[in-house]
C-alpha positions as CSV (number, residue, x, y, z in Angstrom):
1,M,89.6,112.7,105.5
2,N,86.3,113.8,104.1
3,Q,85.4,114.0,100.4
4,K,85.9,117.8,100.3
5,D,89.4,117.6,101.8
6,A,90.4,114.9,99.2
7,T,89.3,117.0,96.2
8,S,91.2,120.1,97.4
9,L,94.5,118.2,97.5
10,P,96.9,118.3,94.6
11,T,97.0,115.3,92.3
12,L,99.4,112.6,93.6
13,R,100.9,110.4,90.9
14,I,103.0,107.3,91.8
15,S,104.5,104.6,89.7
16,S,102.9,101.2,90.0
17,T,106.2,99.8,91.3
18,D,106.5,102.4,94.1
19,H,102.8,102.1,94.9
20,E,103.1,98.3,95.4
21,R,106.3,98.6,97.4
22,L,104.9,101.2,99.7
23,R,101.6,99.3,100.1
24,L,103.4,96.1,101.0
25,L,105.6,98.1,103.4
26,V,102.6,99.5,105.2
27,E,100.8,96.2,105.4
28,S,103.8,94.3,106.7
29,M,104.6,97.0,109.3
30,I,101.0,96.8,110.6
31,Q,101.2,93.0,110.7
32,I,104.5,93.1,112.6
33,Q,103.5,96.0,114.9
34,P,99.7,96.5,114.9
35,R,100.1,99.6,117.1
36,L,101.5,101.4,114.1
37,R,98.1,101.3,112.2
38,E,97.2,104.9,113.2
39,T,100.7,106.2,112.6
40,L,100.7,104.7,109.1
41,K,97.1,105.8,108.3
42,P,98.1,109.0,106.5
43,L,100.4,107.1,104.2
44,S,97.7,104.5,103.5
45,T,95.2,107.3,102.8
46,E,97.6,108.9,100.3
47,L,98.2,105.6,98.6
48,E,94.5,105.1,98.2
49,R,93.9,108.5,96.6
50,A,97.0,108.3,94.4
51,E,96.8,108.1,90.6
52,V,98.8,104.9,89.9
53,V,100.8,105.1,86.6
54,P,102.6,102.2,85.0
55,A,106.3,102.5,85.8
56,A,107.2,102.3,82.1
57,V,105.3,105.4,81.2
58,M,105.9,107.5,84.3
59,P,106.7,111.1,83.3
60,A,110.3,112.0,83.8
61,N,109.4,115.1,85.9
62,I,107.8,113.0,88.7
63,A,109.9,112.0,91.6
64,R,110.0,108.3,92.4
65,M,112.0,106.0,94.7
66,G,115.7,106.7,94.1
67,S,115.0,110.2,92.9
68,Q,116.8,113.2,94.4
69,V,114.6,116.1,95.1
70,E,115.5,119.7,96.1
71,I,113.3,121.6,98.5
72,E,113.8,125.3,98.8
73,D,112.9,127.2,101.9
74,Q,110.8,130.1,100.6
75,E,111.9,132.5,103.3
76,S,115.7,131.9,103.5
77,G,116.3,130.5,100.0
78,D,118.2,127.6,101.5
79,V,117.9,124.4,99.4
80,D,118.0,120.9,100.9
81,V,118.5,117.8,98.7
82,Y,116.8,114.6,99.7
83,T,117.0,111.1,98.2
84,L,113.7,109.2,98.3
85,R,114.3,105.6,99.6
86,L,112.4,102.8,101.2
87,P,113.6,101.6,104.6
88,G,116.4,99.1,104.3
89,A,117.6,100.5,100.9
90,G,120.7,102.4,100.1
91,G,122.4,102.8,103.4
92,C,119.5,102.5,105.9
93,F,119.5,100.3,108.9
94,G,123.0,100.9,110.1
95,R,124.7,100.8,106.7
96,T,126.5,103.7,105.1
97,D,126.7,104.5,101.4
98,L,128.6,107.7,101.1
99,D,128.4,107.6,97.3
100,S,124.6,107.8,97.4
101,G,124.7,110.3,100.3
102,A,122.8,107.9,102.6
103,V,123.7,107.2,106.3
104,G,121.3,105.2,108.4
105,N,120.9,103.9,111.9
106,G,117.7,101.9,111.6
107,R,115.2,104.6,112.7
108,H,116.5,107.7,111.0
109,R,118.0,108.0,107.6
110,L,120.3,111.0,107.1
111,Y,121.0,112.0,103.5
112,R,123.1,114.9,102.3
113,G,120.8,117.9,103.1
114,G,118.6,116.4,105.8
115,Y,116.7,113.6,107.4
116,L,113.9,111.4,105.9
């Protein structure tokens, strides 16, 4: 991504806790499977440009791990609800947690409303 592209993107704010967890996830995945380096590059780039906010002062209107977000299709008006989770958390990797709306098989995580 060049400098011009980075300045035209919306501000990305992330809690220090989520930033560290995602950074460590990317690093460990690359260490375990080096061929994933290019696949994970977009996430690494986003983490580099993000404004990291201490978790204790994170504004309430910013989604973070564990948050449920609603995404509305602007054409149909359909609304999907997603729960933001790290791999291995809350029903991922073959576990099911129907109370949280998470069902996982190790590669795909299905939540009420869609896949993440």
